[in-house]
Steps between C-alpha positions, in 0.01 A plus 500: 500500500801311384646324201695176525675336205632152442620280217424133446784256556540446126512877442217494248227660714525841665239566771390832649273476801312816595367539853246763600417777254616486138493869414713798393715477814649177362612640160874523571523170687300323230724631220817411690365151572487395135792710375743208509281239334712317242430311179531177701167589662207335323218610732434801722242440771336782695357333810210700645414252776546765771396804296202675656460788255599588145452831319545623143869578554554131577341412167739741331798346680399153382466621140835680510669189638349284228603748231858535626556126546313374191822437307650298789210317660247275331230465769348747746275372775296669771421244767299451818268798445230580747156513333476881497849535347431231243186689400701822449747312280224338294310827450828661390553214249830397658416140417612585144860576609539293815403155616280560804412247767 
């Protein structure tokens, strides 16, 4: 499991790509990844293209991130979900707080 971050060339989009399992073992790395997001950031994207597994602690991490960055960031997006992960997000009603594709 790993977490890779990047920023768009215009500095308006912050991207976190999660590889492998998105679970409790990623808590510290996930928090540190978005700790330096600035008000210049308009969108935070969590790319789950290579995420094989997600548990309830991952849902909590996403909610905490959204709560902590809500005053800085306008849009939150979860992208490239595998069908089983997308289903978890939809059942958990995450489509109300995040744009999911």
